C-alpha positions as CSV (number, residue, x, y, z in Angstrom):
1,M,32.6,49.2,-106.5
2,E,35.3,48.3,-108.7
3,K,35.6,45.1,-106.6
4,M,32.3,44.4,-107.5
5,N,32.7,45.6,-111.5
6,E,35.5,42.5,-111.2
7,L,33.7,40.2,-109.9
8,K,31.2,40.4,-112.1
9,K,33.4,40.7,-115.8
10,E,34.7,37.2,-114.1
11,I,30.7,35.7,-114.2
12,L,30.5,37.4,-117.3
13,E,33.4,35.8,-119.1
14,A,33.3,32.0,-117.3
15,T,32.8,29.5,-118.5
16,S,32.3,27.2,-115.8
17,I,31.8,27.9,-112.7
18,G,31.5,26.2,-108.7
19,V,29.5,26.8,-105.7
20,A,30.5,24.5,-103.3
21,S,29.4,23.7,-99.1
22,H,31.6,23.4,-96.4
23,I,31.2,20.6,-94.4
24,D,28.3,19.8,-92.1
25,P,25.8,22.8,-93.9
26,D,23.7,24.7,-91.9
27,G,20.7,27.0,-93.0
28,D,23.2,29.7,-94.1
29,N,25.3,27.4,-96.6
30,L,22.6,26.3,-98.0
31,G,20.8,28.5,-99.1
32,S,22.9,30.8,-100.2
33,I,24.6,28.4,-102.0
34,C,21.8,27.3,-103.8
35,A,20.5,31.1,-104.2
36,L,23.8,31.9,-106.1
37,K,23.6,28.8,-108.2
38,R,20.1,29.6,-109.0
39,S,20.6,33.2,-109.5
40,L,24.2,32.5,-111.7
41,E,22.0,29.7,-113.8
42,L,19.3,32.3,-114.7
43,F,21.8,35.1,-115.5
44,G,22.9,31.6,-118.5
45,K,26.1,30.3,-116.8
46,D,26.7,26.7,-116.5
47,V,27.1,25.8,-112.5
48,C,28.1,23.1,-110.6
49,L,26.9,22.4,-107.0
50,Y,28.9,20.3,-105.0
51,I,28.1,19.7,-101.3
52,D,29.8,17.0,-99.8
53,D,28.3,16.1,-97.0
54,K,24.5,14.7,-96.0
55,I,22.2,17.4,-95.9
56,P,20.2,17.7,-93.1
57,R,16.7,17.1,-93.1
58,S,15.2,21.0,-92.2
59,Y,16.7,22.4,-95.7
60,Q,15.9,19.3,-98.1
61,F,13.1,20.8,-99.1
62,L,15.1,24.1,-100.6
63,P,14.9,24.9,-104.5
64,G,17.9,22.7,-106.0
65,V,20.0,21.6,-102.8
66,K,19.4,18.3,-104.1
67,E,21.4,18.8,-107.9
68,S,24.7,18.0,-105.9
69,S,28.2,17.5,-109.1
70,E,30.5,14.6,-109.0
71,I,33.2,15.7,-107.0
72,E,35.4,15.4,-110.3
73,P,39.8,15.4,-109.3
74,G,41.2,17.9,-111.4
75,K,38.5,19.7,-112.5
76,V,39.2,23.7,-112.8
77,H,36.4,26.0,-112.4
78,D,36.5,29.2,-114.2
79,L,35.5,30.9,-111.0
80,F,34.8,28.9,-107.8
81,F,32.7,30.3,-104.6
82,A,32.8,29.5,-100.9
83,L,30.0,31.2,-98.9
84,D,29.6,31.4,-95.7
85,C,32.5,29.1,-94.8
86,A,35.0,31.3,-92.7
87,D,38.8,28.8,-93.7
88,Q,39.2,27.2,-96.4
89,G,39.5,24.1,-94.4
90,R,35.9,24.3,-93.3
91,L,35.4,23.3,-97.3
92,G,36.4,19.2,-97.1
93,E,39.8,18.5,-98.4
94,R,37.5,17.1,-102.0
95,V,36.0,20.3,-102.9
96,G,39.4,22.3,-100.7
97,K,41.2,21.1,-103.8
98,L,38.4,22.0,-106.6
99,F,38.9,25.5,-105.1
100,E,42.3,26.0,-105.0
101,G,42.4,25.0,-108.6
102,A,40.0,27.2,-109.4
103,K,41.0,30.0,-111.9
104,T,40.0,32.8,-109.3
105,R,38.6,32.1,-106.4
106,V,35.7,33.9,-104.3
107,V,34.4,34.0,-100.9
108,I,31.3,35.5,-99.8
109,D,31.6,35.4,-95.6
110,H,29.8,37.4,-93.2
111,H,32.1,35.7,-89.7
112,L,34.5,38.0,-87.9
113,T,37.8,34.8,-88.1
114,N,37.1,34.7,-92.2
115,Q,40.8,36.0,-93.2
116,G,39.6,36.1,-96.9
117,Y,41.7,33.0,-98.0
118,G,40.1,33.9,-101.9
119,D,41.8,36.0,-104.9
120,L,38.7,38.1,-104.4
121,N,37.0,39.0,-101.3
122,F,33.1,39.8,-99.6
123,I,33.7,39.5,-95.6
124,E,31.2,41.7,-94.2
125,I,30.4,41.3,-90.1
126,I,26.4,41.4,-90.6
127,S,23.8,39.0,-89.7
128,S,24.0,36.8,-92.9
129,T,25.8,36.0,-95.3
130,G,22.5,35.4,-96.6
131,E,22.2,39.3,-96.5
132,L,25.0,39.9,-98.3
133,L,25.3,37.9,-101.2
134,Y,21.4,39.3,-101.7
135,E,22.8,42.4,-101.6
136,L,25.9,41.7,-104.1
137,L,23.0,39.9,-106.6
138,S,20.9,43.7,-106.5
139,A,24.3,46.1,-106.7
140,M,25.5,43.4,-110.1
141,E,22.0,43.1,-111.2
142,L,21.7,39.5,-111.3
143,P,18.0,37.5,-111.3
144,I,16.4,37.1,-108.1
145,D,13.1,34.9,-108.4
146,K,11.1,33.7,-106.2
147,Q,13.3,29.9,-106.0
148,V,16.0,32.6,-105.0
149,A,14.2,34.1,-102.5
150,T,13.0,31.4,-101.2
151,C,17.4,30.0,-100.2
152,L,17.9,33.8,-99.4
153,Y,14.6,34.1,-96.8
154,T,15.5,30.4,-95.5
155,A,18.9,31.1,-95.1
156,I,18.2,34.5,-93.9
157,S,16.3,33.5,-90.9
158,S,18.0,30.2,-89.8
159,D,21.4,32.4,-88.9
160,T,19.5,34.9,-87.2
161,G,17.8,32.4,-85.0
162,S,13.9,33.6,-87.0
163,F,14.8,37.4,-86.6
164,K,15.4,37.2,-83.2
165,Y,19.8,37.6,-82.6
166,D,21.2,41.2,-82.0
167,S,23.1,40.8,-85.4
168,T,19.6,41.2,-86.9
169,S,19.2,44.6,-88.8
170,P,16.5,47.1,-90.1
171,R,18.3,46.3,-93.3
172,T,17.6,42.7,-92.4
173,H,14.3,43.6,-92.7
174,E,14.2,45.3,-95.4
175,I,15.7,42.5,-97.5
176,A,13.3,40.3,-95.1
177,A,10.4,42.4,-97.0
178,D,11.5,42.5,-100.2
179,L,12.5,38.7,-100.7
180,L,8.3,38.4,-99.0
181,S,7.3,40.0,-102.2
182,H,8.2,37.7,-104.1
183,H,5.6,35.1,-103.3
184,I,7.9,32.7,-101.3
185,D,6.0,30.1,-99.8
186,L,6.6,31.3,-95.4
187,N,4.8,28.4,-93.9
188,E,6.7,26.5,-96.1
189,I,9.9,27.8,-94.7
190,T,8.7,28.0,-91.3
191,I,7.1,23.7,-91.3
192,N,10.7,23.2,-92.2
193,L,12.9,24.7,-90.4
194,Y,10.8,25.1,-87.0
195,Q,8.3,22.6,-86.5
196,R,9.4,19.2,-88.2
197,R,10.8,17.3,-85.0
198,S,11.1,13.5,-85.9
199,L,11.3,10.9,-83.4
200,A,14.6,10.3,-83.3
201,K,15.9,14.1,-82.5
202,T,13.4,14.7,-79.7
203,N,14.9,11.3,-77.8
204,L,18.7,13.0,-78.4
205,L,17.2,16.2,-77.4
206,M,15.4,14.3,-74.1
207,R,19.1,12.9,-73.8
208,A,20.7,15.8,-74.3
209,M,18.7,16.9,-71.2
210,E,20.0,13.9,-68.7
211,N,23.7,14.8,-69.5
212,L,22.7,18.7,-68.2
213,K,25.2,20.4,-65.9
214,I,24.3,24.2,-65.1
215,L,27.3,25.8,-63.9
216,E,28.0,29.1,-61.5
217,D,25.0,29.9,-60.2
218,G,23.0,29.0,-62.9
219,K,25.2,31.3,-65.8
220,I,26.1,28.2,-67.6
221,A,24.9,25.2,-69.1
222,L,27.1,22.1,-70.8
223,T,25.6,19.3,-72.3
224,R,27.1,16.4,-74.8
225,I,26.6,14.1,-77.0
226,S,28.8,11.2,-78.0
227,L,28.3,8.3,-80.3
228,D,26.7,5.9,-78.7
229,D,23.9,9.0,-77.5
230,L,22.7,9.2,-81.6
231,N,22.8,5.6,-81.6
232,N,21.0,4.6,-78.9
233,V,18.2,6.5,-79.9
234,K,18.8,6.2,-84.0
235,A,19.4,9.4,-84.3
236,E,21.9,11.4,-87.2
237,H,24.2,14.4,-86.9
238,S,21.7,16.8,-88.2
239,D,19.6,16.5,-85.7
240,T,21.8,17.6,-82.6
241,D,21.0,20.6,-84.4
242,G,19.0,23.3,-81.8
243,I,20.0,21.3,-78.9
244,V,22.8,24.8,-77.8
245,E,20.3,27.0,-78.1
246,F,17.3,24.9,-76.1
247,I,20.4,24.9,-73.4
248,R,21.2,28.4,-73.9
249,D,16.5,29.5,-73.8
250,I,16.5,28.3,-69.9
251,D,15.9,31.5,-67.7
252,G,19.5,32.4,-66.1
253,V,21.6,30.1,-68.5
254,D,24.2,33.2,-70.5
255,L,26.2,30.9,-71.6
256,A,25.2,27.4,-73.5
257,I,27.9,25.1,-74.3
258,F,27.2,21.9,-76.2
259,L,29.4,19.2,-77.6
260,K,29.3,16.4,-79.5
261,D,31.5,13.3,-81.0
262,S,32.7,14.3,-83.8
263,K,32.4,12.3,-87.0
264,R,35.3,12.0,-88.4
265,S,37.5,12.4,-85.4
266,G,38.2,14.2,-81.8
267,S,35.2,16.5,-80.2
268,K,33.5,19.7,-81.6
269,I,32.3,22.2,-79.7
270,S,28.9,24.6,-80.1
271,M,28.5,27.5,-77.9
272,R,25.4,30.0,-77.2
273,S,26.0,32.7,-75.6
274,K,23.6,36.1,-74.2
275,G,24.9,37.6,-72.0
276,D,28.6,39.8,-71.3
277,I,30.3,36.3,-72.7
278,D,32.0,36.5,-76.3
279,A,31.7,33.3,-77.8
280,S,34.1,34.2,-80.1
281,K,36.8,34.7,-78.2
282,I,36.6,31.7,-76.9
283,A,36.0,29.5,-79.7
284,M,39.7,30.8,-81.7
285,K,41.2,29.9,-78.7
286,F,40.8,26.4,-80.1
287,G,40.7,27.5,-84.1
288,G,37.7,28.3,-84.3
289,G,35.3,30.6,-84.2
290,G,31.8,33.4,-85.1
291,H,30.8,35.3,-84.0
292,K,29.7,36.4,-80.0
293,R,25.9,35.1,-80.2
294,A,27.7,32.1,-81.4
295,A,30.6,30.6,-82.0
296,G,32.2,26.9,-82.8
297,A,35.4,25.1,-82.6
298,S,36.7,21.2,-83.3
299,F,38.8,20.0,-80.6
300,N,41.3,16.8,-81.0
301,G,40.3,14.6,-78.0
302,N,37.4,12.4,-76.5
303,L,34.4,14.8,-74.9
304,D,36.4,14.3,-71.0
305,Q,39.6,15.6,-72.7
306,C,37.6,18.5,-73.9
307,Q,34.6,19.3,-71.4
308,E,38.0,20.0,-69.3
309,A,39.4,22.4,-71.9
310,I,36.3,23.6,-72.4
311,L,35.1,25.5,-69.1
312,K,38.7,26.0,-68.3
313,A,39.2,28.2,-71.8
314,V,34.9,29.4,-70.1
315,N,36.9,30.2,-66.5
316,D,39.9,32.4,-68.2
317,E,38.4,34.5,-70.1
318,I,36.2,35.0,-66.9
319,N,38.7,35.7,-65.2
320,A,40.1,37.9,-67.8
321,G,37.4,40.3,-66.8
322,N,34.5,39.4,-68.7
323,S,33.0,38.9,-65.6
324,I,29.1,37.1,-64.9
325,N,26.6,39.4,-63.3
């Protein structure tokens, strides 16, 4: 409570506030930052929203998501928020410098691997950053209107797999019920998150299925997408969202692994588990992190090298005692 009171005091005194997404933003990240920006503005504050990356089509409906500010090198904010960002590096170089230069830096996150890189850190291992932000806004008596509720519901729904993951708690549902009471457009959220897939994304999914490998007697599924794959079907990097969940849902698969060429350099690893294997433990071997059921990392090498390394890490994890039954 003392730390929360300190944050409320910082908000009251701040004349310049920054709120930032991480690179490769997802629903929990974008929903949370848009919710916080809107709530602070309703509270009478001037807020700069920083999204230094392309916004996936699925989240372009979010209120305020297209109101990103220009990044001014050297600009100093009184208060700067990083949400749903497990480490400062994920803010990206340009936004990271703004965060570093702020007078007071606040981290709000739900990732187990977050060591707390802010001056004020609110880290709780729950369903989503959206859920944690709801609790903070409510405790500090900051406004939640229909737009804030839309953003928070989107954040929570997207990071719980529409309330399917085991991180979903009774409290998660209580919060969702309260957000629904703000008369949000549930159909709009559902369509954008779960029922809108472009032809390019559909073709990319088909390409991923062509590349699918089933290993360990059907317990592990791995697929990959290269830059050539993206270019051949005229898809965007954000169109890879959902592929790892799709192969996870294959009957009998306990661990799904998805590899793709990074937009910058090297490769990206995404994993989803529904068995005994802790995906976050494997991701941490590559400097990444996440949760038992969902984790990711970057790899400094091409897809062939990445595939060899990740399969070795999975095998080591299995041999260490986390057997697949």
